[in-house]
N, C-alpha and C positions, 0 to 999 in steps of 0.2 A: 422468566422466559423459558419456554420448553426447549428440549434438546434439538428438535427438528428445526425450529426457527433459528437457533444459534448456529447450527451446522450450515444452514442455508446462507445466513448472513456472513459467517466467516468465509465460506467458500466464495461468495460473490465479491466480498471486499478483497480477499486474497487474490483472486483472479483479475478483477478489473483494476484494483490498486497496483498490482504487479505490472500489468501491461502499461498503466499510466506512468509508473516509475521508469519503465524502459524508454518511453518516448518523451518524457518530461524534459531531459536536457536539450532536446531539439527545440521544443517550444520555448524553453527558457532562453536559449541562444537567440531565437527569433524575436522574443520580446525585448531583449537587451539591444539588439540591432535596431529594432523599431524605435525604442526610446531614444537611442543616440541619434538616429537620423532625423527624428522629429524635432530635436532641439535646434538643429540648423547651426547658425553661427552664434547663437546665444551661449553665454557661459553657464546658464542654468540648464540642468538636465531633468526632464520629467521622468521619474522612475515609477510611475503608477502601475503600469502593466507588469513590470519586473517584480516589484514588491508584492503585488497581489498573487502572481503565479508562484513566487517563492513561498508565500504563506500557505497556499493551497497544497503545494508539494509537501511541506512540513506537516500539515494536517493529515494527509494521506499516510505518511510514514508513521505518525503517532497512532493513527487509527488501526493500522495493521498490527503494530506492536501491542496495543491495548486489547484488541480482539483476540490475539493469540494468547495473551495472559488470561483473559476471561474464559476462553475455550479450554485452556489447561486446567483451570480451577473447577469449572462447572462440569466438565466431561471426564474428570479424573476417575470416577468409579463407573463409568459407562462401559457396558460390554459390547456396544455396537460400534464404537469408534476407538481407535488407538490414540496414543499421545503424540504420534509422529506429526500429524498436520499442525497441531498446536505449537509444537516445538519449532517447526519450520516457519510458521508465521512470526513467532517471537524472534527467531534468528534473522529472518528477512527484515523485520521492522528495525531490529537493532543494528544490523549491518547497513541498512539504508540511511541511518542517521549519521554514519561516518561520511565526511565529505568525499566526493568523487567515487563513492561505492554504491550509490543509489541504484544503479542498474543491476548490480549483483544481488542486492536485497530484493529487487523486483523479480528476478528469476526465481529466487528461493520462495518468495511469496506466491508466485504463480504455481509452483509445485505444491505448496501447502494448500492453496485454495482448490486446486484440482483434486487433491486427495480428499479434501472435505466433500466436494461435490460428488466424487465417485462413491463415497460411503453413504451418501444421502439415500440410496436405494434400500439400505438396510432398515430405514425408518418407515418404509411403506408397508412392510409386512406386519 
């Protein structure tokens, strides 16, 4: 994978994934309420939407962490981009894995992704 594609992918995943992590608790709360209200008076609770959304959130958190590590390794000797956005994605992905701190990891991932996308113009010359 060349450097420009990696920077674009890391920037997009950092930005979109960070925004998703900011609003994910609201969607998760809505799916829990929906699953509980759909069970009615039955003793069995259908947790389909909640478990699917929880798995999706976990995949986004791991993707941010892994892309940060790949960016740090592949772009270590690049003169066009610093190591700060990779470190921010690693920290954002790691912090988001801690329970109840996903939104903080989302904010850090947004900053890292925006730095990646801001440095993208250096690859056009």
